[in-house]
N, C-alpha and C positions, 0 to 999 in steps of 0.2 A: 360460455358453457364448455368450450373446449378446454380452457384452463382448469375448470373445476374437475372435469373428467380425468385429465392428466394427473392433477394433484392427488385425486382420490386413489388412482391406480398406484402412484408412488408410495403413498402411505400404507397401503394394504398389501402390496405385492408380496412382501415377505413378512408381514406383520408389523404393527406400529411400534412394537417394543423391540429395540435393538440393544444387545448387551454392551457393556462398557468395553469389552474386548471385541475389536472389529472382526467381522467374518472374514475368512480367508478362502472361501469357495469361489469358483469362477463367477464373474459378473456377466450375466447374459448380454449378448449384443442387443437384443430387443429392449432390454431395460436401459441400456446406454442411450439408445435412440429416444426412448421415452423421457429420460432425464434431460437430454439436450432440448427436446421440445418444451419441457416444463420450464427450463431456465429461460428459454426465449420468450415463453409466455409471461414469465415473471418480469423480464426486462420490458416487455411491451406494456404490461400493467403499470409498472412504476413510471414509465415515460408518459403514458396517457394521463395518469394522475397529475404529473408535473405540468403537462401541456394544458390541462383543463383548469388547474387552480394556481399555477405559479409561473406560467409562460413568461419568459423574458427576465425572470428573477434568478437568484443563485440556487436556492434550495426550496423544496416543498416541505411544508409542515402538514403532515397528512391528517392529523386529528382535527385540526381547526380548518383544514382545507384552505390554507393561505400560503403565500410565498414569503420567503425571507431572503434579505440581502446581507452579505457579510459586512459591507461598508456603505458609504453614502450612495454609491452608484453600483448597479449590478455589473458583475463581470461574467455573467452567464456560466457560472460554475458547472451546473448540471449539463447543459448542452455541450460544452467543451470537453468535459470529463467523459461524456457518454458517447461521443461521435465514433471513436474507433471501436468501441464495443459493438455498436450497431453495425458498423462496416464489417467487422469480423464475423458476426453472427448472421450476416446476410439479410439484415433487416433494413431494406432499402428505403422504405417509407420513413421510418424513424431516423435513419441516417440523413436523409434529405431534409427533414424538418430541422434537425439539429444544425446542419450545415447552413441552412437558410438563416436561422437565427444568428449564427456566428458571423456570417458574411455581411448581413444587413445591420447588425446592432452592436457588435463588440467594438469597444473603443477604450483605449487605455489612457487617452488624454483627458483624465477626469480627476476630480479632487478627492482622491482616495489615498490614505496611508495604509499600506498593505504589509502583510507578513511575508517576507521574502521566501521562506521555505514552502509554505502552502501554495503560494501563487506560482512558484517554480514547478513543483511536482504536478499540480493539477492543470494549470493553464499553459505554461510554457511547454511542459511535456505533452499535453494534449494537442496543442497546435502543431508541434513538430511531428508527432505521430500521424496526425491528420494529413499533413503535407506529404509524408512518406507514403501513406496509403492512397491518397487521392490525387496528389500532384497539383492541386489548385494553388496558384501563386499567392493568393490572399492569405492562406494559412501561414506561409513563411513570412510574409510581410508583417503580419500581426505578431508573430513570434519574435522577429528581429526588433520591432518597436518595443515590445515588452522587455526583451533582454536589455536594451539600451536604458530603459527606465529603471531597471533593477541594479545596474552596475554601480551606481553611487553608493549602494549599501556596503561595498567592499572597501570604501575609503576609511580605513582605520590604520592605526600604527602597525598592526600585525598583518593586515591584509585579510583577516577574518571578518566576515560581514556583520553588520548590525542586524537585529531581528526585523526591524521595520524600516520601510522607505516610502516616501511620498512620490507617487507616480508622476506628478507634474514638476515639483520643485527639487526632487532628489534629496530632500531633508531626511536625515537618518535619526533613528531612535532606538534605544535599548541596547547598550553595549554588553549586557550580560546575556550571552548566547550559549548554545550547547552544541556538542559534536554533531548531533543529528541535523540540526538546522544549518550548521556550517558546512557539513560534508555532503549533504544530500542535494547538491546543486551540480555536481560534476557531469552527470550524464547529459542533462539538459543543456547546460552552458557549453560543454564540449561538443555536442552534436550541432548546436547552433553555429559554432565556429566552423565546423566542417561544411555546413550548408551555405554559409554566407562568405566564408573566406576571411572573416574578421577574427583574428587570433586573441583578441582581448578577452572574449568570453571564456575560452579554455584556460588561459593563463590565470585569470582571476579565480576561477573555481578550483584549479589545481593548487594554487598557492594557499588558498584558504584551507583546503583539506589537508595538505602536508604540514601546515602550521599546527593543526590539531595533533597530527601524528608526532611532530617534533616535540610536543609537550606531554607525550605519554610518560607514564611512570617507569621506574627502573624495571618493573616486572611486566611491563607491556600493556597496562590498562589505562583508560582515560576516565575522567570524572563526568559529572552530569551538568556542570555549568562552568563557564570560563568567561573572563573579561576580555573582549576583543581588542581593547586598547592596551591593557597592561600585559596580557597573556597569562595572567594568574588564574588558577583554578579557584572558584568560589564555592564549589560543591565537589568534594572528592569521593563521593560515593560512585562506585562503578556498578553497572548492571547491563543486561542485554536489551532491555525494553526502552520505554519512553526516554527521550532526550539523548539517546546514544544509538539506538537500534540501526537506523538506515545509514549511519556513517559507516558501519561495518559492511552493510549490504553494498554500498556504492564503491567501496574499495575493490571488492572482488568484481563487481559488474563493470567498473571502469577499466579494470585490467582486460576483461573479456572484450569490451567494446573498442578500446583505443590501443591495446597492446603495450601500454606503458608499464614497464617493470617496477617502477616506483610504487604503483598501486598494489601489485602482487606482493612485493616485499612487505609492505605495511600490513596487508591482509594476513599474511602468514605469521607475522609477529603477534598480531592481536589474537588470531585464532588459537595459537598455543597458550596465550595467557587466559583466554576465555575457558579453554578446556581444563586448565589447571586450577583456576581460582573461582570460576562462576558456576560450573556444572555441579549439581548435587544429585546423586543416584539414589532413587527410592524404589519401593516395591511397585509404584504406579508409573514408573518411567523416569527419565532424566529431566529434572527441572533446572532452571537457572536462578541463582540467588543474587543478592547484592553483596558487595565486598568493598573494603577500603582499597582505593586505587594504588596506594603506595605499599601497603603491607600485604594485601590479599586477605586480610582478616575477615572472617565470615560476618556478614551483616544480616539484614532482614531476609526472611524466606518468602518474599512476595513474588508472585507470578501472575500473569494475566494474558488478556487477548492479544496485546501488541507483541508480547514475547514469543508468541506462537510462530512468528515468521522464521525464527532461526533454524527450525528443522528443515524448512525448504531451502534456505540458503546453504546449509551444510550439504544437503543432497546435491544441489547445483554445483557446489565447489568440490564434490567428489568424496566427502566424508559421509558415506552412507550409513556406517555403523552408528555414529552419533545421531544422524538425522532420524533413523528409525526409533531410537530410544527416546529422543525428545518428542517425536510425534506421538509416541505412545502416551507420554505425559499430557500432550495437547488434547488427545482424544479423551483421556480420563477427565481432564478439566471440563470438557464440553458435556460429557455424558453424566458426570457426577452431579452437576447442577441442573441438568436438563437443557442448558445452553450456557456457554462460557460467560463468566463475569468479567468485568474489566480488570479486576485484580482480586487475588485471594492469597491466604497464607498456606502454602502447600505442606507445612509441618502441622499446623493446628486444624486446617480445613476451614478456617474462618473466612467468610467473604469480607473483603475490605472495600471494594467498590462494586456494587451489585448490578450496574447497568450493562447492557449490550447494545451498541450503537450500529449494528449491522456491519461489523468489522469483517475484513476478508482474510486475515492472516492464517487462520487455521485451515480454511479451504485452500488457500494458496500453497501451504505446505503439502497438503494432499496432492495437489497438482504436480509439484516438483518431485515428490517422492514416487508418484506413479510413473511419471515420464522417465525417471532415471533408474527405476527398479523393475517396472512392469508388474509389480505386486498388486493383485486385485483388492487386497484389504484396504488400500487407500481410496479405491472407488467406493467401497462400502462405507468408509468413514465419511467421505464427501457427501454421499447420499443421505446419511443420517443427519448431517449438519444442514444440508439444504432442505430436507423434509421438515426439520424443526423450524427453520426460518419461515417456510410456508405456513406451518401450523400456528406459530405464535406471533409472527410479525406482519402477515398480510392483513390489509384492511380493504374495505370496499373501494377505496380511492387509490391506494398504492401499497407501500410497506412502511412500517413504523419501527423505530427503535424500541427496546425494552427498558423500562425504568428500573426494574428489579427482577433479576432472573429467579428469585425465590417465589415471586408471586405472578410473574409474567405480565405485570401491568405494563401497558404500552406508554411510550413517550412520544412527544410531538416533533419528531425529527426523522428526516430521510436525507442524509448527506449525499453529495454527488458520488462519493467513492462506492456507494452501494452498487450503482450500475457500472462504474468504471472498473472496479476491482472484484467485489464479491461475486457478482453475477458473471463477469468475464471469466474468472478462474473456475467457477462452478461449471460453466459451459465447456471450457477448455479441458477440464478434467475428464469429461465424457466424450469429447470430440475426437476425431481421428488424429493420429500423431502428426500428420502434416499441418494441422492447424496450430499456430503458435509454436512451431518447432524450435527447440532451444538452440539448434545449430544455426538458425537463421535470424533470430531476434533476441534482443535483451529487453526485459520489461523493467521500466523504471518503478519506483516504489509506489506509484499510483496505478501500476499495471498498464501503462502506455507502452506499446511495443515499438522499439527502435530497431531498424535493420542493422544486423551485424556488419554487413558490407554494403555500402552505399552504391546504388546503381548509377546515379547521376549526381553530380555536384554542380552548384551554381558557378 
């Protein structure tokens, strides 16, 4: 009943209809408190549904009230991804339940062929963050075991990893990889080296990332697919979203975390190219389009939920002007459709992929923009987005994705990143500045916080 009362207050406090241009008036402290409580209640509701219907499995399927595993054997995606969220939100019962599942059941010596990127950002990142928050040695032991099982993926002619690796045999598969999956390993592998003293993890991840950078075009862009054995681009389309996005994110965050100027240099080169060739200024804000990586020639004007992260990254990196204009486009995308689609054509307005799978990037950008500017309009934006999630995605059991934002029909999926990212960033948006302070932590692309300065090393 408490959740229902809080949700109702949020939806009616200032009217259920919020214009596409975010409000700029002061956001009341009392409403911030209410929002924090509502996010915590949502996290508890999502977790309770998982524990009742999918305990010990990777994800909950909320419509059929069943669990789902990614591979042959569960890797406890939801518990590992959720632990640091519960810890941060002060949800001790839920944190203890997730920890108990991880300590008692998680085992990587299983017959699973796994996607290196997803396992790294969700599980390796989650375990390292849990260790830094909690200090339980088992978290680090699991992380080191996983890291060692992922290392064979880097055995290619270029040092860039294959997409898949078998956890027991080290067998590799799929040499056609992409910058995001190659580059979004640096924070996790680098931090694992710092905790264990084993430099192999840092070296492998840095070599892979810099191999992508070395193959940038003359104008500073990268493509969407590359062969890790030959080093040849097999898709030369450049964009900010899927297949490339978190490569850029990790260049800047790796600079922040490790102080290695190679990462900063690469970030600056790419950011200049992105600003020149990918940004398109419209009456609804700045969107990012596709372009040919070699010529910069304009490609498709497709934009979507994943692309929304770049406003937050720009804000974090100090380019607040671009961040504000891109977030204006992000908010337009959300409000124009009633909830953001996975992809649409920002020139024609046509929806290209109509689903919303509880993604966090738009709320994430609100968090970074509010923390770096103090402008309350980003609180109002985040409130609108969270209210819509409550309105359209909540089920009696948990939360469900949206199959089509034009009809708001639900889909049978609640991936682990909903608790790990979407709800964590929503809570942090309304929390005091001391929570998730950007001068103290770096968030990986799954929103797992790593300390900027380690207090203790093994």
